[in-house]
NUTORKE-935568 format. One line per 4 residues: number of its first residue (from 1); their letters; for each residue z, y, x of C-alpha. Coordinates in steps of 0.1 Angstrom, whole numbers, m for minus. Example, Ala and Ser with C-alpha at 12.3 -4.5 7.8 and 13.67 -1.06 7.14 Angstrom:
<rotors>
1) as) 78/m45/123  71/m11/137 $
</rotors>
This chain:
<rotors>
1) xxxx) 687/216/538  683/199/505  711/210/481  727/182/461 $
5) xxxx) 725/190/423  756/177/407  753/156/376  758/175/342 $
9) xxxx) 787/164/328  787/161/288  790/137/260  776/103/272 $
13) xxxx) 744/91/253  749/65/224  744/29/235  714/13/220 $
17) xxxx) 720/m17/195  720/m51/211  685/m66/205  702/m100/189 $
21) xxxx) 717/m78/164  685/m57/154  665/m89/152  692/m104/129 $
25) xxxx) 690/m76/107  654/m75/103  653/m112/93  677/m106/66 $
29) xxxx) 659/m76/52  626/m100/51  647/m127/33  663/m101/10 $
33) xxxx) 625/m89/1  613/m125/m6  647/m141/m19  628/m159/m48 $
37) xxxx) 604/m179/m22  638/m189/m6  653/m200/m39  623/m222/m45 $
41) xxxx) 625/m236/m9  662/m244/m13  660/m276/m31  634/m291/m6 $
45) xxxx) 657/m280/27  687/m296/7  667/m327/1  655/m330/37 $
49) xxxx) 692/m323/52  709/m347/28  686/m375/27  668/m373/62 $
53) xxxx) 691/m357/86  726/m368/74  716/m406/74  710/m401/112 $
57) xxxx) 748/m400/115  748/m437/105  724/m446/134  752/m450/158 $
61) xxxx) 760/m484/141  729/m498/160  748/m493/193  781/m508/179 $
65) xxxx) 794/m538/165  800/m524/131  828/m535/110  833/m518/75 $
69) xxxx) 871/m519/80  871/m499/112  842/m476/101  817/m456/122 $
73) xxxx) 838/m441/147  863/m471/156  839/m500/158  836/m514/192 $
77) xxxx) 805/m501/214  781/m528/226  752/m505/237  718/m523/235 $
81) xxxx) 732/m558/229  714/m558/193  681/m544/207  679/m571/234 $
85) xxxx) 689/m597/208  659/m586/186  635/m588/216  643/m621/227 $
89) xxxx) 648/m636/193  619/m662/185  610/m643/154  601/m610/173 $
93) xxxx) 564/m620/182  559/m630/143  577/m601/128  561/m576/151 $
97) xxxx) 527/m593/150  525/m595/112  536/m558/110  510/m548/132 $
101) xxxx) 480/m570/118  489/m555/83  492/m520/97  459/m521/118 $
105) xxxx) 438/m537/91  454/m509/65  444/m481/89  409/m493/96 $
109) xxxx) 401/m498/57  426/m476/39  420/m445/60  380/m440/59 $
113) xxxx) 377/m452/24  393/m420/7  369/m398/29  339/m418/16 $
117) xxxx) 349/m415/m18  356/m377/m17  322/m372/m1  303/m392/m28 $
121) xxxx) 322/m377/m56  315/m340/m43  279/m349/m43  281/m355/m82 $
125) xxxx) 263/m327/m105  281/m334/m138  314/m318/m137  323/m341/m168 $
129) xxxx) 313/m370/m150  331/m359/m119  363/m355/m137  360/m388/m150 $
133) xxxx) 356/m405/m117  387/m387/m104  406/m399/m130  395/m434/m128 $
137) xxxx) 398/m434/m91  432/m423/m86  449/m436/m119  460/m468/m101 $
141) xxxx) 485/m449/m80  506/m441/m111  511/m481/m115  543/m494/m104 $
145) xxxx) 540/m517/m75  560/m543/m94  533/m542/m122  504/m543/m93 $
149) xxxx) 520/m572/m78  525/m588/m113  486/m584/m119  477/m601/m89 $
153) xxxx) 500/m629/m95  481/m632/m128  447/m625/m119  449/m648/m90 $
157) xxxx) 467/m677/m102  452/m711/m93  452/m723/m128  443/m693/m154 $
161) xxxx) 436/m667/m129  402/m648/m134  391/m651/m98  397/m689/m95 $
165) xxxx) 381/m693/m132  350/m676/m115  353/m699/m83  353/m730/m105 $
169) xxxx) 327/m718/m126  304/m716/m93  313/m753/m82  342/m743/m59 $
173) xxxx) 379/m756/m60  408/m734/m70  426/m715/m43  464/m709/m44 $
177) xxxx) 461/m669/m32  496/m659/m33  508/m691/m18  486/m691/15 $
181) xxxx) 495/m673/44  460/m667/55  452/m649/23  482/m627/23 $
185) xxxx) 468/m598/45  437/m594/30  452/m593/m5  478/m570/5 $
189) xxxx) 452/m546/24  428/m547/m5  454/m543/m31  469/m512/m12 $
193) xxxx) 434/m495/m8  428/m499/m46  461/m485/m54  463/m454/m31 $
197) xxxx) 427/m447/m21  418/m426/m50  450/m405/m48  444/m398/m10 $
201) xxxx) 407/m387/m18  424/m357/m36  434/m342/m3  399/m344/9 $
205) xxxx) 382/m331/m22  405/m299/m18  395/m297/19  357/m299/5 $
209) xxxx) 364/m274/m22  374/m247/5  337/m250/24  317/m218/18 $
213) xxxx) 290/m229/m7  267/m205/8  263/m230/38  249/m256/16 $
217) xxxx) 226/m231/m3  213/m221/32  211/m257/42  189/m265/9 $
221) xxxx) 167/m235/17  159/m249/51  152/m284/37  182/m302/46 $
225) xxxx) 188/m335/28  221/m346/9  231/m369/41  221/m341/62 $
229) xxxx) 243/m317/46  273/m342/44  268/m348/82  266/m310/94 $
233) xxxx) 284/m293/69  311/m315/48  323/m337/79  328/m308/101 $
237) xxxx) 344/m288/74  372/m313/66  375/m327/100  409/m307/109 $
241) xxxx) 423/m322/75  410/m354/88  427/m351/121  461/m342/109 $
245) xxxx) 461/m370/82  451/m396/109  480/m386/132  504/m387/102 $
249) xxxx) 490/m423/97  495/m431/132  530/m418/132  537/m439/99 $
253) xxxx) 516/m469/112  544/m494/114  561/m485/81  542/m510/60 $
257) xxxx) 552/m509/26  585/m528/19  583/m534/m19  552/m547/m22 $
261) xxxx) 555/m573/9  589/m584/m6  573/m590/m40  544/m609/m26 $
265) xxxx) 565/m630/m1  569/m666/m10  582/m694/11  545/m707/17 $
269) xxxx) 532/m676/31  563/m665/50  547/m670/84  524/m639/77 $
273) xxxx) 545/m621/51  574/m616/70  573/m579/86  599/m558/101 $
277) xxxx) 611/m542/68  615/m576/48  633/m589/82  656/m557/82 $
281) xxxx) 664/m565/44  669/m603/52  692/m595/82  711/m566/70 $
285) xxxx) 715/m571/32  716/m607/28  732/m616/61  754/m586/65 $
289) xxxx) 742/m580/99  744/m542/96  742/m530/133  717/m558/142 $
293) xxxx) 694/m546/111  699/m508/122  690/m517/156  657/m532/143 $
297) xxxx) 650/m500/120  658/m476/151  635/m498/173  609/m495/147 $
301) xxxx) 614/m457/141  610/m451/179  578/m469/181  561/m447/154 $
305) xxxx) 577/m417/170  561/m428/202  525/m433/187  529/m400/169 $
309) xxxx) 534/m381/205  508/m399/222  480/m394/196  491/m359/190 $
313) xxxx) 489/m355/229  453/m368/228  441/m349/198  454/m317/214 $
317) xxxx) 436/m326/247  402/m332/228  406/m296/213  413/m312/178 $
321) xxxx) 438/m299/151  472/m313/158  510/m310/142  521/m289/171 $
</rotors>
């Protein structure tokens, strides 16, 4: 017969530490080892929390009939009333259409031009001329938007403007560019490209600098021309950066520059210059419709978020670089 062996009695073994406490202690040790990096990171985290996340608390007024006396919490709840009002308003098509026109035109022109500039500047042989070209191209980014718009009003003036003087010398009639609804979009997009293309070029130049020079040396030995090296080495080398920046540009598509549009806006070009951002300004600050303007701003942000999610999914399925 089998004999049952009694369990040995003695001091029970010590219970293992919980996994959560162990992982927490390891994280604290890692933080203590690199505390200087976290100190450097703290201002950026505080900025994002205070100016990006904390204001989300006020988004609730888009679903309420906000009254400053009652505050955020005590104002009456109205649900989607303000969103329905904006969609059904007669200005909805005009405002959204103007925003989309400017955004799409800006994306088609402003996105590829910095890539082309970076590829051309990267091929320059003289380092001195290369640095001079970079400085000339990205220096407009440091000019204030107010100054840029002032320059445009002076240069495009129908009486004394340089452009209209050239048109008159050619036998044409002067054009009131800043007062024409048809010219607002081209002027806005061209001025935006002139001001920001050089600064965006720096990102692509940094990506080109990370490409192994041995690839270009091997291509030269094989007899590849500059265009062939750009096509088969430079473009594939910066494609992950291009994809990431394109997704970010799509996610920011409807955030057309408010300051420049407002400064360029006149009663004569209002039919094409009234965009979502300026409409929110007029409705929210000038007419004190806080809940209505908050609903329009939230509507714009949700559209941007939807575009970002869609194009990020498309890039992931195409095996390209993605945000997540």
